[in-house]
C-alpha positions as CSV (number, residue, x, y, z in Angstrom):
1,M,-17.6,-17.7,16.5
2,I,-15.0,-18.8,19.1
3,Q,-12.8,-20.7,16.4
4,K,-13.4,-17.4,14.2
5,G,-11.6,-15.3,17.1
6,R,-8.9,-17.9,17.6
7,N,-8.2,-17.9,14.0
8,D,-8.1,-14.1,14.0
9,V,-5.6,-14.0,16.5
10,I,-3.4,-16.4,15.0
11,E,-3.3,-14.6,11.7
12,S,-2.6,-11.4,13.4
13,K,0.5,-12.9,15.1
14,E,1.7,-14.3,11.7
15,K,1.5,-11.0,10.2
16,R,3.2,-9.2,12.8
17,E,5.9,-12.0,12.6
18,W,6.1,-11.5,9.0
19,E,6.3,-7.8,9.2
20,R,9.0,-7.9,11.6
21,V,11.2,-10.2,9.6
22,R,10.5,-7.9,6.8
23,W,11.7,-5.1,9.0
24,L,15.0,-6.7,10.1
25,A,15.9,-7.7,6.6
26,C,15.4,-4.0,5.3
27,L,17.6,-3.1,8.4
28,M,20.3,-5.6,7.4
29,L,20.5,-4.6,3.5
30,Q,20.2,-0.7,4.2
31,P,24.0,-0.3,4.5
32,H,24.3,-2.1,1.2
33,T,22.4,0.4,-0.7
34,K,23.4,3.0,-3.0
35,K,23.8,6.5,-1.3
36,G,20.7,8.5,-1.6
37,Q,18.4,5.8,-2.1
38,N,15.9,4.6,0.5
39,L,14.8,1.1,1.3
40,T,11.7,0.7,2.8
41,P,10.3,-2.4,4.0
42,Q,7.3,-2.1,1.6
43,K,9.9,-1.8,-1.3
44,L,11.6,-4.6,-0.3
45,I,8.2,-6.9,-0.7
46,K,4.9,-6.2,-0.4
47,F,2.4,-8.8,1.3
48,E,-1.0,-10.1,0.1
49,W,-2.8,-8.4,2.9
50,E,-1.2,-5.0,2.0
51,K,-2.0,-5.3,-1.7
52,G,-5.9,-4.9,-1.0
53,E,-5.2,-1.2,0.4
54,E,-3.3,-0.2,-2.7
55,V,-6.2,-1.5,-5.0
56,K,-8.8,0.9,-2.9
57,D,-6.2,4.0,-3.6
58,V,-6.1,3.2,-7.5
59,E,-9.9,3.0,-7.4
60,K,-10.1,6.4,-5.5
61,Q,-7.3,8.2,-7.8
62,K,-9.3,6.9,-11.1
63,K,-12.7,8.4,-9.6
64,R,-10.7,11.9,-8.9
65,A,-9.0,11.7,-12.2
66,E,-12.6,11.4,-13.7
67,Y,-14.0,14.0,-11.8
68,L,-11.3,16.6,-12.8
69,A,-11.6,15.7,-16.4
70,K,-15.6,16.3,-16.4
71,K,-14.8,19.5,-14.6
72,Y,-12.1,20.6,-17.1
73,D,-14.5,19.6,-20.1
74,L,-17.2,21.9,-18.2
75,I,-14.6,24.8,-17.9
76,N,-13.5,24.3,-21.6
77,K,-17.0,24.3,-23.0
78,K,-18.3,27.8,-21.1
79,N,-14.9,29.8,-22.5
80,V,-15.6,28.7,-26.0
């Protein structure tokens, strides 16, 4: 348990450091982007620990789309 706690602390420090580097890179590149384009740190690079969150959102959107398709089908059947 103690070692796991230490590993979690080290991992969170590393994540913060990488996010800081990504943010600084974004700030340095911002003046060189085309006018009207917004460069965000997430557009620059997406870290492995952030990709898991995206998968959850896709699953949620898929379930929502299936629900709406079924609801649309039911409405169409009632109108026919």
